[in-house]
C-alpha positions, 0 to 999 in steps of 0.5 A: 484603218486606224493603224494606217491613219496613225502611221500616215504622214499628215504633216504634208496635208492641210490637216497637219499633225494628229496632235493638233486635230480638233476635238470634233474631228477626232470624235467623228473620225473615231465613230466612223472607224468603229462603224461596221457600215461603209463611211468616209469623212471629208475635211477642210477646204481641200476636201481631204478624204478619210475612210473606214475599213468597211469602205475599202472594198468600194475603192478597189484599185483606187485604194493605194494612195487614197488616204489623205488625198483630196476627194476630187482626185480619188474619185474624179469620175464620180466627183461631178455627180456628188459635188453639188450635194457635198458643197451644200453639206459644207454650208450646213445643209444635210442631204440624203439620196436613195438609188442615185445613179453615178457613172464610174470607171470599173474594170477599164470601162465606164459603168453605170452604178447606183448608190444610197448615201447621206451627207451630214455636216460636222461642226467645229465650233460654229462653222462646218469643217467637215462632212460625214458620208454613210454610203451603200451601193444599190446597183444590184437592187436597181438592176434587179428592179429593171430586170423585173420590169423588163421581164414583165414587159417581155411576158406581155409582149410574148403573150400578145404575139399571134404567130411563132415567127412574130413571137421570136422577132419581138423577143429578139428585138426587146432583148437586143434593145434592153442590152444595148446590143447591135444584133440579136438572133434565135436559132433552133437546133436539129439533133438529127442533122446537127444543123441550126435553123435561124428562126428570127433575128433583129434587125429584121433581114440580118440572118447572120449568126457567126457562132453557129453558121461556122462554129470553131473548135470547142464552140459546139462542145460548149453549147451542147454541154449547156455552157454559154460561149463568149466570142470577141474579135480575137476568138471568132473563127475565120470567115467573112463575118469576122473579117468584116466586123473585127470589133464585135463581141458576141454572146451565145446562150444555149437553150437546153431541154432534157439536157439536150441542146434545143436552140441558141440565142445570139447577142452581139455589140461593139467592143470594148464592152464586155458581157457580165454574169448578170447579162448572161443570166438575163439572156439565159432567162429570156431565151427560156421564156422565148422558147417556151412561148414559141413551143406554146404558140406552135402547139396552138397552131398544131391544134388549130390544124388538127381541128381543121383536119377533124372538120375536114374528115367529118365533112368528107364523111357527110359528103355523100349525104350532104342534104340529109346532114343539113336537114338532120343536124347542124354540127355543134362542138364542145371544147375541153382541157383535161389535166391527167395529173390532177384529174380536173377537166375544164369544159365549155357550156356545150361540153357540159350540155353533152355530158349532162353536167351542171353549168357551173362548178369544177369538173373531175375526170371521175365524174366524166368517166362515170358517164362512159361505158367501162370499155370506153374508159379503158380505151380512153386511158390506153389512147391517152398513154399512147399519145403521151409516148408518141404525141399523136392525136387521139380521135375516138367515139364514146357512148355517154349516158346522161343523168336523164337516162339518154345515151349519146355518141360523142366524137372526141378529138384531142392532142397531148400537151406535155411539159418538161416535167412530164405533166400531161394535158389533153386539149380537144373538142367533143362533137355530138355525132349521135344523129350521124352515127345513127344515120350511118347505122340506118343506111347499113340496115335500111338499104333493102327499103331504099324507096321508103328511106328516101321518102322519110329523108325528104319529109325530115328535110322539109320539117327541118328546113321549116322549123330549125332556128338555124339559118339555111340557104343556097348561095350562088357564086355572086353572093346572092341567096338562091333559097333561104329558110324562115329562120333568116327573118326570125333571127335577122328580121329580113323577109324572103324578098329582101334577102333574095335581092341583097348580096351577103356582102351588104349584110356582112360586118365590114371587117369580115367581108374579105375573110368571108370571100376567101372562105367561099373561094375555098369552098368553090374549089371543093374544100368544105368549110366548118365553123367559119364565123362572121357577123351579119347585120340585123334589120335593126342595125345590130350584128349577130355572130353566125357559125357556118358549115358550107359544102359545094354542089352543082355550082352552089354553096349549101350552108347552115348557120348557127347563132353563136353570139352568146358564145363569142361574148363569153369567149371575149370575157374569158380571154379578158379574165385569163389575161388579167389572171396571167398578168397578176400571176406574172407580177407576183411571181417576178416580184423579188419581195416575199408574198404569201396569201392565207385563209381563215385557218392561217393556212397558206393558199399561195406564195411566190418563189421569193417567199419560199427562198426567203423563208428557207434562208431565215429558217432553213426549210421551205413552206408548202401549200396548206401549212399553218403558217404561224406554226412554222415560226419559233416559239416566241415568234409564232404568237406575233405572226398569228396576231398580225394575220388575225388583224388582216383577216379582221379587215385591217390594212396595216404595215409593221416592222418586226424581226423574224427568223431562226436566231441561230441562222439569221434574224432580219428586220422585216417591213410587212404590209397586210391586206385582206382578200375579198370575194365579189360580194365583199366578204373576206376569204383570206389575206396576204402580206408583202414583206421587205428585208430592211435590216441594212436600213435599220442598222444604217439608221441606228449607226447614223443616230449613234454617230450624231449623238456622239457629235452632239455630246462633243459639241455640248462638252465644248459649250460647257467649257466655253460657259465655264471660262466665261463665268470664271472671267467675269467673276475674276474681274469682280473679285479684282475690284473687291480685293483691291478695295479691301487692300486699300481699306487697310491703309492707315490714315485713309481719308473718310472720302476715299474709305467711303468710295472703296466701300461703295465700290465693294458694294457695287461689285457685290450687286453686280456679282449677285445680278450675274449669278441671277442671270446664270441661274435664269439661263440654267433654269435653276432660280427660284421663281415667285410666280403670281397671276398678273396682267402682262399688258399692265406690267409693260405700261408700268415700266414703259417710262423706265424703258424710255429712259434706258433707250434714250431720247433718240429712240421712239418707243411705241406700245400696243396694248389690247383691251382684253386682259392678258393674264399670265402666271409668272414671276413679275420681277423676272418678267420685267427683267426679261423686258428690260434685257430685250429692250437694251439689246434692241437699243444697242442693235439700233446704235441709239437711234430708231423705233422700238415697238412693244406689243402684247396679245393673246395667241392660240399657238407658238409658231414653228421655226427651223428647229422647233415645231409648232405648239398649240395652246393658250399663250400670251405673246410679248413682242419687242421689235426694233429697226436695227441692223438685224442678226446674221443667220449664221449666229442666230442659233447662238444668241442665247448662249451665255457670254456670247455677245457681238458688242465691244468689251465692257458693253455687257456680259452676254447674259441678258438674252440668256436670262430671257430664254431661261425665264421663258423655259422655266415658266413653261414658255418659249422665245421666237426670233425673226430677223432681217439684215438691214431691217431689224429684229423681233423678239417674241416671248410666249408665256402660258396664259393664266387659267385663274379667273382673277388676279392674285391679291397683291401683298402690302407694300414692303415696309420700311426696313427696321434697323432696330428689332425691338426684341423680335425673337428669331429662330436661326437655322443654319448648318454653316458655322461661319454663316451662322455666327455672322447671321447671329451677330447681325441679328443681334446688332439689329436688336433681334433676340436670336436662337441658333439651331445647327439643323432642322432636327434641333430647330424642331426641338427648340420649337417643341420646348415653347412654340410661342417663344419665337416670332419668325423662323429664318432658315437656310435651304440646303442642309444635310438631312431635312432641307429648309423647304421640308422644315418649313412644311413641317413647321406649318403642320405643327405650329400653324401661323408661325412664319418661315423665311428661307435664304438661298443662293441656289436650290434645285428644290426651289428651282424645280418646285417653287417656293410653295408660297414661302418668303424667300431671301436671295443670297447674297443679301444686305442687312437692309433686305434682311431687316425688311423681310423680317419686319414684313412677315412679323407685321403680317403675322400680327395683323392676322392675329389681331384681325383674323385675316 
């Protein structure tokens, strides 16, 4: 794109020729072009559009002519979605948007897309001239999330369908609505006949499926080969469907089982919509789920039918001995599921009881087979193998020897359930038929003694009738009990009289009445009932579940009922647990983020497909259950992973960002969240992590930070240029006055009055230059401060009268000082200068008339504002409020810049507030500004509160300057010859005896000759080798009590570390100032020497 931009004719655009482009625009454009992330730049009022190479694929067919055109013309369809945010960015408000939906035209039609992007304002001077956009399309991720949600909802719906027909109808409706289709259908394919059978459609009643009812050439070939068929109005075969609706487009997706066509799913909607590869993949996925659920439901229906056939067979076997069966035993069934691959057997309580197994814990087939005779084990395997081949039901008797030595005869009835991978499970029931088989044997062996057998059966029936806990009765066709056993009162609480005059309909739960009527009608028609369960009301109002066996005879129905309330409650609880487990498994498996669980040995105990796929992507191989997870990482990454897993196993919940992967393949950034796994007692048995690849986000953030740093650097360089120009301008003005005055002083015969006036002009100009330099050093935080502990409130009161003089009589000054001390540790002179600068600024804002309020108080924090965070601590706050015009928000951030001013020419240098902010920062404080247009402004100076308990001892007042040195001996240390000669001459003229040393080494040598020959050392600060501050410290160690005066125009050492209590004379200085400070230090030395203090 760099070549394209250079070769583009920009003269016809609002940007103009490249040579005239501003620096901020060039820097931002360069950063964008060198970025690997997709970015574009919008510049100027016409919103001129520029972009980098990474953005070119996003433009697609819009690429030609896009460069240099206004953004609304390049993206007219998306302009409405981004316009408001872009315009806010041009006002200085940055914005970031995640997964923002934007409709745009693609492939000739409007398409929904999603984007994550950010708008960053680009400043050219004080104004926002452009906006930089970093953008990434997230359509695929959003659609994947929508797809996962839809598949999860679909799985829940399919699990809740009670019949195969309802399941197909629900699946078609949900798929059709999700795709925005008009019609959706599901048809099964009969391989034998080569015909399709419609199994369900949506909307209901519309059974037309054109691509299968009248398939054209090649359609069946494609479907049988497992390929999807897309049919539009031009390719649908002739027929009434096509002629009636030529504006439809159809998608047919085959369902393949073992490479054979089994079914198809048909979806259609109106043109010109087209079918995407993603939609086709979704339809294929959904069709497989629907068909799998359909097969599972049909299997369950077949199993239920098999159970009914089994019970019918058992009833037929007992029809000849109905009364004996009722008297001897009530049928009790046990349910089981046998996984022939893993060998695990799931059993209910009745099955465990039959085999004499423990009521809890896993059961393996070896434990079950150990209770069977060897011949029965071989027969069971043979019948199972046959069932796996032809799918037939397995019904057989087995002899079971339980641990207590008892032997039972068990009737097993089961059906095979085999998946596509050949995984075989046998699902069925056990029935303890020991009594039945024994009765049959007795009948065969005791026919010779029929009379005795009848007697024994009669006696057994009587005992069973009386003692059994199960309900027994004879019921007439109106629902009244003709006879009932004592268990009715024991179990339900009703007496014989009460039960005899109450029809069963009054005892049944209202929801069970109709179902019971239908069951009785079937029994009256000659069909025995086994395992029919309903709820009977106890006398106390509660209900019990009763499972019935009923047979008709002589116009009555003979019934036995077993209390199965506990079993029903267990079934409900089991169903709830199973549903929760299935839901959790579906959520984890459909999550596109890698998830894995591990135990205390760091071994994998579970993971989803996304985890397997992502691990293969970054390392080149897949994980397995039981793997020690850290051992699968590279040598440098394994300890990191082990440490993270150990934290989770210790009970910590946390999230980290790390790099994992084979560097030779790919090493992404991962955001990994860890959570411990606990059992029912709260003990940790493992942990799991949930990971997300955030490489693109990390790279995008880093790239944006680099671009913003480059922009800030460009703006900083521009500010330095403005500062340099301002300094040069002001000093040139001052030098002009000095140069002109010196030229005039050279004129011969100059009157004394004019000579004094020119000398005064030079002196005043030098003073102004010194003040300007001091303000610059204060702003740069490079001035040498002389901190002392003093009361800020008392300092304000001292200069209150002077402030009133500065502001004028038309401005009323109000001070609010606290009773408590407001001690600060700062330079008193600079503090008062800062107050004066703020007061003068307030005076000018009020145009000479208004109210000025000065207040001092102790505070516990510096408040935050839009660019500074809140700072908690002990501070003294000095506030100066005016009733002036206020400060416009657009320039509020610039008021502390050097030479920035809104005043007229000649009304200030623009450095007053720069001194305030420089002094505050160098003293460890801050300045906050609050302003409202038309109401006024408040400047608040925050300085750290002093931790000392007492005010500093104030020096004696400066003595009057001594214009005659009276022989005072001075050691002058100065490396600059011009300054050294001038200083020596000046001191000599003042009457001082002076010795000049060129550097610190010579000065120490002079002192070593005769330490008492000097009264004071007067030294420059900045010198080669040992500087003035280091020299002063050395003199303090070697010659205690000898005063040192330092002279400096600027020293980074003093600015950073302070004066260390040394006396400092600021350059430029006058002869009077020099004499005054020399007299001050020598007088102090004599006083200490004379008084000892």
